[in-house]
NUPA-960592 format. One record per residue (C-alpha): residue in three letters; x, y, z. Coordinates in steps of 0.001 Angstrom, whole numbers, padded with zeros to 6 digits, always signed. Layout:
! NUPA-960592
ALAXYZ
...
! end
This chain:
! NUPA-960592
MET+022396+009856-019908
SER+020990+007884-016974
ASP+018201+005352-017442
GLN+015860+007611-015463
ALA+016683+010604-017659
GLN+016080+008526-020793
LYS+012692+007477-019447
ALA+011889+011104-018584
ARG+012639+012207-022133
GLN+010688+009255-023526
PHE+007697+010161-021366
ARG+007831+013813-022419
GLU+007850+012855-026101
LEU+004653+010816-025677
HIS+002585+013999-025198
VAL+001413+014718-028746
PRO-001765+016741-029374
GLY-004061+014673-031558
THR-002305+011413-030680
PRO-002947+011238-026946
LEU-000970+009167-024493
VAL-003490+006897-022755
LEU-002731+006147-019106
PHE-004511+003278-017333
ASN-003790+004411-013777
VAL-002377+001909-011261
TRP-002188+001681-007475
ASP+000512-000888-006620
ALA+003290-003014-008095
GLY+000879-005784-009124
SER-001408-003468-011075
ALA+001661-001810-012640
LYS+002874-005207-013886
ALA-000550-005998-015322
VAL-000827-002667-017145
SER+002749-002975-018435
ALA+001984-006468-019768
GLY-001071-005012-021491
GLY+001102-002909-023764
ALA+001094+000459-022006
LYS+003661+003083-023013
ALA+003931+004547-019519
ILE+002648+004021-015993
ALA+000733+006569-013927
THR-000569+006253-010401
SER-003916+007524-009155
SER-003758+009020-005651
TRP-007418+008103-005064
SER-006761+004484-005973
VAL-003528+004233-003960
ALA-005234+005718-000910
HIS-008340+003524-001080
ALA-006306+000378-001751
ASN-004563+001054+001563
GLY-007555+001950+003694
CYS-007327+005742+003457
ALA-009351+008501+001896
ASP-007922+010679-000863
GLY-006721+014176-000012
GLU-003224+013405+001297
GLN-004617+011176+004058
LEU-002150+008450+003028
PRO+001187+009337+004672
LEU+003792+010629+002246
VAL+006363+008078+003380
PHE+003921+005288+002499
ALA+003093+006854-000864
ILE+006786+007120-001729
GLU+007534+003525-000731
ASN+004570+002375-002803
LEU+005970+004400-005697
ARG+009372+002771-005229
ARG+007803-000691-005580
ILE+005899+000384-008700
VAL+009047+001755-010353
ARG+010876-001496-009613
ALA+008022-003541-011088
THR+008220-002065-014595
ASP+010678-000877-017221
LEU+008269+001850-018328
PRO+008407+005530-017323
VAL+006404+006159-014142
THR+004586+009367-013233
VAL+003134+009798-009747
ASP+000016+011581-008537
LEU+001314+013702-005636
GLU-001998+015509-005101
SER-001164+019023-003846
GLY+002445+018206-003026
TYR+002023+017177+000622
GLY+002431+020334+002684
GLU+001382+023965+002727
PRO+004807+025631+002413
ALA+006211+025605-001112
GLU+009383+024056+000308
ALA+007343+020968+001216
VAL+006429+020511-002451
SER+010108+020604-003382
ARG+010896+017925-000786
SER+008054+015695-002045
ILE+009253+015983-005636
ALA+012820+015216-004585
LEU+011632+012064-002813
ALA+009670+010931-005872
ILE+012669+011527-008126
ASP+014914+009656-005722
VAL+012845+006467-006100
GLY+012671+006728-009891
ALA+009645+008781-010942
VAL+009933+010842-014135
GLY+006834+012985-013682
CYS+004029+014004-011360
ASN+000590+015533-011142
LEU+000384+018623-008955
GLU-003087+019993-008284
ASP-004117+023551-007456
SER-006779+022822-004850
VAL-006419+022459-001097
PRO-006738+018792-000004
ALA-008791+019609+003095
ASP-011734+021226+001301
GLY-011118+021207-002449
GLN-011035+024995-002682
LEU-008822+026469-005374
ARG-005550+028080-004424
THR-004831+031387-006071
ALA-002938+031109-009342
ALA-000089+033051-007757
ASP+000154+030640-004829
GLN+000072+027594-007088
SER+002715+029102-009353
VAL+005075+029354-006391
ARG+004449+025694-005612
ILE+005097+024638-009222
ARG+008260+026703-009282
SER+009424+024915-006148
ALA+008758+021561-007816
ARG+010724+022628-010885
GLN+013672+023655-008720
ALA+013763+020166-007209
ALA+013812+018631-010702
GLU+016568+020980-011830
ALA+018609+020130-008754
ALA+018339+016461-009777
ARG+019228+017380-013389
LEU+016179+015501-014601
PRO+013705+016616-017327
PHE+010905+015794-014888
PHE+007388+016261-016338
ILE+005211+018421-014068
ASN+001561+018007-015013
GLY-000117+021123-013659
ARG-003581+020060-012630
THR-006237+022734-012379
ASP-009405+021911-010477
VAL-011367+024794-011988
PHE-013832+022350-013549
LEU-014325+020414-010312
GLN-015842+023473-008651
ARG-019128+023038-010519
ALA-021146+020252-012145
PRO-020341+019574-015831
ALA-023677+021047-016939
GLN-022566+024396-015497
HIS-019199+024549-017257
ASP-018842+027518-019599
ASP-016403+029652-021580
ALA-015591+031786-018556
MET-014262+028699-016761
VAL-012147+027843-019803
SER-010737+031371-019730
GLU-009859+030955-016053
ALA-008172+027616-016783
LEU-006213+029212-019624
GLU-005046+032052-017426
ARG-003849+029544-014859
ALA-002171+027467-017584
MET-000160+030491-018712
ARG+001064+031165-015200
TYR+001778+027502-014504
ARG+003807+027215-017702
ASP+005839+030259-016733
ALA+006466+028664-013326
GLY+007783+025443-014890
ALA+004805+023173-015621
ASP+004986+020897-018678
GLY+001353+019840-019024
LEU-002176+021002-018158
PHE-004535+018507-016506
ALA-008216+019508-016405
PRO-010236+016792-014621
GLY-014001+017210-014608
LEU-014228+018766-018067
VAL-016369+016670-020456
ASP-017903+019134-022932
ILE-016151+018490-026251
ARG-016533+022087-027442
LEU-014900+023427-024291
ILE-012222+020714-024440
GLY-011424+021749-028010
ARG-011198+025417-027059
LEU-008947+024658-024108
ALA-006663+022367-026121
ALA-006335+024882-028952
ALA-005465+027844-026738
ALA-003521+026217-023909
PRO+000248+026789-023860
LEU+000735+023248-022569
PRO-000365+019785-023816
LEU-003843+019046-022450
ASN-004675+016047-020245
ILE-008334+014986-019885
MET-009637+012378-017421
LEU-012154+009747-018461
GLN-015366+009876-016427
GLU-019097+009688-017022
GLY-019908+011864-020002
THR-016380+012093-021400
PRO-016383+011959-025221
PRO-014797+008924-026944
LEU-011022+008799-027306
ARG-011236+009478-031048
ALA-013145+012707-030432
LEU-010643+013799-027775
ALA-007804+013153-030217
ASP-009568+015067-032989
HIS-009900+018055-030639
GLY-006204+018206-029791
VAL-005967+016365-026478
ALA-002435+015079-025764
ARG-003026+012824-022758
VAL-005980+010826-021434
SER-006080+009433-017900
HIS-008413+006755-016562
GLY-008020+008038-012980
PRO-009685+005835-010347
GLY-011656+003910-012974
PRO-009308+000887-013230
TYR-009259+000405-009443
LEU-013052+000631-009220
MET-013385-001814-012127
ALA-011004-004303-010507
MET-012732-004104-007124
LYS-016165-004550-008689
ALA-014950-007658-010524
LEU-013410-009042-007329
GLU-016608-008420-005384
ALA-018672-010168-008061
VAL-016429-013252-008006
ALA-016444-013314-004197
ARG-020231-013038-004112
ALA-020587-015885-006600
ALA-018208-018017-004541
ALA-020143-017290-001341
LEU-023398-018347-002982
SER-022038-021550-004507
! end
Protein backbone atom coordinates (compact mmCIF):
# COMPACT_ATOMS: atom_id res chain seq x y z
CA MET A 1 0.00 0.00 0.00
CA SER A 2 1.31 3.45 -0.92
CA ASP A 3 2.02 6.07 1.73
CA GLN A 4 -0.87 8.16 0.39
CA ALA A 5 -3.27 5.22 0.60
CA GLN A 6 -2.15 4.51 4.18
CA LYS A 7 -2.81 8.13 5.10
CA ALA A 8 -6.22 7.97 3.40
CA ARG A 9 -7.19 4.93 5.45
CA GLN A 10 -5.81 6.54 8.60
CA PHE A 11 -7.85 9.68 7.94
CA ARG A 12 -11.03 7.68 7.31
CA GLU A 13 -10.62 5.81 10.60
CA LEU A 14 -10.44 9.09 12.54
CA HIS A 15 -14.15 9.77 11.91
CA VAL A 16 -15.77 8.25 15.01
CA PRO A 17 -19.17 9.48 16.22
CA GLY A 18 -18.81 10.56 19.83
CA THR A 19 -15.04 10.95 19.56
CA PRO A 20 -14.78 13.70 16.96
CA LEU A 21 -11.73 14.44 14.87
CA VAL A 22 -10.86 18.09 15.54
CA LEU A 23 -9.42 19.97 12.57
CA PHE A 24 -7.66 23.32 13.10
CA ASN A 25 -7.86 24.52 9.49
CA VAL A 26 -4.72 25.86 7.79
CA TRP A 27 -3.99 28.05 4.78
CA ASP A 28 -0.33 27.50 3.81
CA ALA A 29 2.72 25.35 4.50
CA GLY A 30 3.75 27.45 7.51
CA SER A 31 0.39 27.14 9.25
CA ALA A 32 0.35 23.41 8.42
CA LYS A 33 3.72 22.97 10.14
CA ALA A 34 2.51 24.87 13.19
CA VAL A 35 -0.69 22.83 13.50
CA SER A 36 1.23 19.58 12.96
CA ALA A 37 3.68 20.55 15.72
CA GLY A 38 0.69 21.23 17.97
CA GLY A 39 -0.27 17.58 17.95
CA ALA A 40 -2.96 17.46 15.27
CA LYS A 41 -4.02 14.08 13.86
CA ALA A 42 -4.74 15.46 10.39
CA ILE A 43 -4.53 18.67 8.39
CA ALA A 44 -7.44 20.40 6.66
CA THR A 45 -7.42 23.55 4.59
CA SER A 46 -10.06 26.27 4.68
CA SER A 47 -10.85 27.72 1.25
CA TRP A 48 -11.85 31.04 2.85
CA SER A 49 -8.53 31.29 4.65
CA VAL A 50 -6.45 30.23 1.63
CA ALA A 51 -8.23 32.76 -0.57
CA HIS A 52 -7.94 35.67 1.87
CA ALA A 53 -4.30 34.90 2.65
CA ASN A 54 -3.62 35.37 -1.06
CA GLY A 55 -5.65 38.49 -1.70
CA CYS A 56 -8.81 36.87 -3.07
CA ALA A 57 -12.37 36.45 -1.93
CA ASP A 58 -13.83 33.01 -1.25
CA GLY A 59 -16.12 31.43 -3.83
CA GLU A 60 -13.54 29.94 -6.21
CA GLN A 61 -12.02 33.37 -6.90
CA LEU A 62 -8.56 31.92 -6.19
CA PRO A 63 -7.45 30.17 -9.41
CA LEU A 64 -7.51 26.39 -9.19
CA VAL A 65 -3.90 26.09 -10.32
CA PHE A 66 -2.85 28.31 -7.41
CA ALA A 67 -4.99 26.36 -4.95
CA ILE A 68 -3.46 23.08 -6.09
CA GLU A 69 0.11 24.38 -5.86
CA ASN A 70 -0.64 25.69 -2.38
CA LEU A 71 -2.00 22.25 -1.51
CA ARG A 72 1.17 20.63 -2.85
CA ARG A 73 3.30 22.77 -0.51
CA ILE A 74 1.06 21.92 2.45
CA VAL A 75 1.29 18.17 1.77
CA ARG A 76 5.08 18.42 1.57
CA ALA A 77 5.22 20.32 4.86
CA THR A 78 3.65 17.58 6.99
CA ASP A 79 3.57 13.82 7.47
CA LEU A 80 -0.10 13.96 8.44
CA PRO A 81 -3.06 13.18 6.16
CA VAL A 82 -4.25 16.30 4.33
CA THR A 83 -7.81 17.05 3.23
CA VAL A 84 -8.51 20.02 0.97
CA ASP A 85 -11.47 22.38 0.79
CA LEU A 86 -12.30 22.43 -2.94
CA GLU A 87 -15.45 24.52 -2.50
CA SER A 88 -17.90 23.44 -5.24
CA GLY A 89 -15.28 21.59 -7.27
CA TYR A 90 -14.20 24.43 -9.58
CA GLY A 91 -16.45 24.26 -12.63
CA GLU A 92 -20.09 23.78 -13.56
CA PRO A 93 -19.82 20.54 -15.56
CA ALA A 94 -19.49 17.43 -13.40
CA GLU A 95 -16.40 16.52 -15.42
CA ALA A 96 -14.69 19.61 -14.01
CA VAL A 97 -15.18 18.25 -10.48
CA SER A 98 -13.50 15.00 -11.50
CA ARG A 99 -10.52 16.90 -12.91
CA SER A 100 -10.19 18.99 -9.72
CA ILE A 101 -10.24 15.88 -7.54
CA ALA A 102 -7.66 14.19 -9.75
CA LEU A 103 -5.36 17.20 -9.40
CA ALA A 104 -5.74 17.20 -5.61
CA ILE A 105 -4.99 13.48 -5.45
CA ASP A 106 -1.98 13.93 -7.70
CA VAL A 107 -0.34 16.31 -5.20
CA GLY A 108 -1.08 14.09 -2.21
CA ALA A 109 -4.49 14.95 -0.74
CA VAL A 110 -6.47 12.12 0.88
CA GLY A 111 -9.82 13.89 1.15
CA CYS A 112 -11.84 16.95 0.23
CA ASN A 113 -14.86 19.04 1.08
CA LEU A 114 -17.36 19.42 -1.75
CA GLU A 115 -20.21 21.85 -1.18
CA ASP A 116 -23.68 21.85 -2.72
CA SER A 117 -24.10 25.59 -3.26
CA VAL A 118 -23.17 27.69 -6.28
CA PRO A 119 -20.07 29.84 -5.59
CA ALA A 120 -21.45 32.89 -7.41
CA ASP A 121 -24.53 33.39 -5.22
CA GLY A 122 -24.63 30.72 -2.52
CA GLN A 123 -27.86 29.21 -3.83
CA LEU A 124 -28.31 25.49 -3.29
CA ARG A 125 -27.93 23.12 -6.20
CA THR A 126 -30.58 20.47 -6.49
CA ALA A 127 -29.76 17.25 -4.67
CA ALA A 128 -29.80 15.45 -8.01
CA ASP A 129 -27.28 17.86 -9.53
CA GLN A 130 -24.98 17.63 -6.53
CA SER A 131 -25.19 13.84 -6.54
CA VAL A 132 -23.88 13.81 -10.10
CA ARG A 133 -20.97 16.00 -9.03
CA ILE A 134 -20.16 13.75 -6.05
CA ARG A 135 -20.33 10.70 -8.28
CA SER A 136 -17.86 12.35 -10.64
CA ALA A 137 -15.51 13.00 -7.71
CA ARG A 138 -15.79 9.38 -6.60
CA GLN A 139 -14.93 8.18 -10.10
CA ALA A 140 -11.72 10.22 -10.01
CA ALA A 141 -10.79 8.64 -6.66
CA GLU A 142 -11.53 5.16 -7.96
CA ALA A 143 -9.42 5.80 -11.04
CA ALA A 144 -6.54 6.67 -8.69
CA ARG A 145 -7.29 3.56 -6.58
CA LEU A 146 -7.36 5.70 -3.47
CA PRO A 147 -9.88 5.48 -0.57
CA PHE A 148 -10.31 9.25 -0.88
CA PHE A 149 -12.65 10.77 1.74
CA ILE A 150 -15.33 12.95 0.13
CA ASN A 151 -16.93 15.17 2.75
CA GLY A 152 -20.29 16.11 1.27
CA ARG A 153 -21.01 19.60 2.48
CA THR A 154 -24.61 20.75 2.50
CA ASP A 155 -25.29 24.46 2.79
CA VAL A 156 -28.92 23.98 3.81
CA PHE A 157 -28.25 25.69 7.15
CA LEU A 158 -26.47 28.64 5.54
CA GLN A 159 -29.66 29.67 3.76
CA ARG A 160 -31.17 31.09 6.95
CA ALA A 161 -29.99 32.55 10.26
CA PRO A 162 -29.42 30.01 13.08
CA ALA A 163 -32.50 31.26 14.96
CA GLN A 164 -34.63 30.15 12.01
CA HIS A 165 -33.27 26.61 11.77
CA ASP A 166 -35.89 23.92 12.33
CA ASP A 167 -36.72 20.23 11.94
CA ALA A 168 -37.79 20.70 8.34
CA MET A 169 -34.27 21.88 7.47
CA VAL A 170 -32.82 18.83 9.22
CA SER A 171 -35.11 16.63 7.15
CA GLU A 172 -33.89 18.32 3.97
CA ALA A 173 -30.27 17.83 5.04
CA LEU A 174 -30.97 14.16 5.77
CA GLU A 175 -32.56 13.64 2.39
CA ARG A 176 -29.52 15.17 0.75
CA ALA A 177 -27.20 13.06 2.92
CA MET A 178 -28.90 9.88 1.72
CA ARG A 179 -28.46 10.84 -1.91
CA TYR A 180 -24.89 12.02 -1.39
CA ARG A 181 -23.98 8.74 0.31
CA ASP A 182 -25.45 6.79 -2.58
CA ALA A 183 -23.38 8.91 -4.97
CA GLY A 184 -20.14 8.15 -3.11
CA ALA A 185 -19.78 10.66 -0.26
CA ASP A 186 -18.10 9.51 2.96
CA GLY A 187 -19.06 12.30 5.34
CA LEU A 188 -21.74 14.97 5.86
CA PHE A 189 -20.61 18.53 6.61
CA ALA A 190 -23.31 20.91 7.87
CA PRO A 191 -21.80 24.38 8.44
CA GLY A 192 -24.06 26.97 10.04
CA LEU A 193 -25.90 24.53 12.30
CA VAL A 194 -25.46 25.39 16.01
CA ASP A 195 -28.63 24.17 17.75
CA ILE A 196 -27.58 21.15 19.82
CA ARG A 197 -30.98 19.47 19.57
CA LEU A 198 -30.94 19.70 15.78
CA ILE A 199 -27.29 18.61 15.68
CA GLY A 200 -28.18 15.55 17.75
CA ARG A 201 -31.09 14.67 15.48
CA LEU A 202 -28.97 15.06 12.37
CA ALA A 203 -26.09 13.01 13.78
CA ALA A 204 -28.40 10.21 14.91
CA ALA A 205 -30.24 9.87 11.61
CA ALA A 206 -27.54 10.71 9.07
CA PRO A 207 -26.12 7.81 7.04
CA LEU A 208 -22.70 9.45 7.14
CA PRO A 209 -20.43 10.71 9.98
CA LEU A 210 -21.40 14.30 10.81
CA ASN A 211 -19.00 17.26 10.59
CA ILE A 212 -19.90 20.50 12.43
CA MET A 213 -18.05 23.81 12.08
CA LEU A 214 -17.18 25.93 15.10
CA GLN A 215 -18.68 29.43 14.94
CA GLU A 216 -20.47 31.84 17.23
CA GLY A 217 -23.09 29.90 19.15
CA THR A 218 -21.66 26.43 18.52
CA PRO A 219 -21.99 24.21 21.61
CA PRO A 220 -18.79 23.09 23.40
CA LEU A 221 -16.82 20.18 21.97
CA ARG A 222 -17.93 17.87 24.78
CA ALA A 223 -21.59 18.50 23.95
CA LEU A 224 -20.96 17.89 20.25
CA ALA A 225 -19.25 14.60 21.10
CA ASP A 226 -22.10 13.57 23.40
CA HIS A 227 -24.55 14.17 20.54
CA GLY A 228 -22.72 11.94 18.08
CA VAL A 229 -20.64 14.38 16.04
CA ALA A 230 -17.68 12.69 14.30
CA ARG A 231 -15.70 15.69 13.05
CA VAL A 232 -15.33 19.32 14.15
CA SER A 233 -13.79 21.98 11.92
CA HIS A 234 -12.52 25.39 12.98
CA GLY A 235 -13.01 26.79 9.45
CA PRO A 236 -11.66 30.33 8.98
CA GLY A 237 -11.31 30.87 12.74
CA PRO A 238 -7.57 30.07 13.00
CA TYR A 239 -6.70 32.45 10.15
CA LEU A 240 -8.78 35.25 11.66
CA MET A 241 -7.19 34.62 15.07
CA ALA A 242 -3.67 34.72 13.62
CA MET A 243 -4.33 37.92 11.66
CA LYS A 244 -5.86 39.63 14.69
CA ALA A 245 -2.80 38.74 16.77
CA LEU A 246 -0.47 40.00 14.04
CA GLU A 247 -2.39 43.26 13.75
CA ALA A 248 -2.24 43.77 17.52
CA VAL A 249 1.53 43.25 17.60
CA ALA A 250 2.02 45.55 14.60
CA ARG A 251 -0.12 48.25 16.21
CA ALA A 252 1.85 48.02 19.45
CA ALA A 253 5.11 48.26 17.51
CA ALA A 254 3.88 51.31 15.59
CA LEU A 255 2.95 53.06 18.83
CA SER A 256 6.20 52.28 20.63
